[in-house]
Structures are given as structure tokens and as C-alpha cells.
N, C-alpha and C positions, 0 to 999 in steps of 0.2 A: 694165146688159149687165158682163155679164165680162170682163176683161183676159188673157186665153187666150194661150199661147203664145208664137203667132203673132208677136203683137203686138197685136194687133188686140183691138180691142171684139164679143162678140157678144154679143146680144137671149137672153135664160135660160132665152126660150119657144122659141124659133125655130130660134135659131141663127145668123140672123140676120150675115151678116158687117159691124157698120159703120167699120169701119175704124180709124182712128186722131181719138178727137182729136173725132166723136162723139159722146162717151158723157152729154152732156149733153143730147142730144134723148133726153132717154128720159120714164114711168113708172114711177116707184119703188115697192118696194109693198116696206115695211117689217111684220114679223111675228114671232111666236115659229116657233126652231126644231121643225122635226117632232119628235129623235131628245135631244134636248134642251134641252123649255120652258123653263128656263132663263135658253136662248140667245137670243138676240136674230136674226135673218136679214134681205140685202134683196135686194133682187130687180130683176132690170131693165129693161120692155123696153120694145122699137119702137116708135114712130109712122111708122114706113113706110109710105107707099098703098102696096099693093097689090091685086092679082084676087084678092078674097071677103074680103081689113079691110080696108077706105078706113080705121081709126087706129096701120094695126099692127094688133101682137100688145096695146096700149093696149082698143083697141076690139071684143077678146078678151074679153078680163078681167073687163074698164071697164065693166057692155053701159051700154044707152042709161036703165033703165030708174038705175040706181044714180045715173048722171050725173044724171039730174030728181027726182029722190027725194032727192037733198042738195042742190041749187037748190034747192030748196022747201025745204023748209025753214032754208035763208040768211036767203031771200028774205022769209021771215017773221018770222027769229029779226029780220033788223035793220032792219025794221019799226022796233019801240018806243023 
């Protein structure tokens, strides 16, 4: 979430106003800044359920296939 001039946190994808203090309820994604590859940037995506997005913007960005692949990897890695 980005803290905006109005004092509220907004989702970095859809701009949903999440009020003040709910920034902890988000999915944080870190990566390289597109304009400055040596600098890192963090984006925060909402998890607010709504029609067409049952897991908010998080579900639109990190889909079921990615979650399934990661879960399978973690399960096979933890067997040993």
C-alpha cells in the first residue's frame, strides 16, 4: 500500500482506499526498479474480496498456478 497525501493507504494496483492502519493486510512484492536496475522497489497489493477478485489484487497477480507450484516445491523440499 502506498501512503497517499490524504493520509490513507491505497493498493498499488487498483488504488482501493484501505483507510489508515490496514496496510499490514497486503501482499508485498519486491523487485528491481524498471528505471534504475540497481534500486529495489516494493509494491503492496490488497487482499480485499470483491466481485471478480475473490482475493483482491493479490489473487489477480499471484494466481493459483503460482501458489500450487510453490506449495508443491515446499512439500517436496520438506520431506527429507
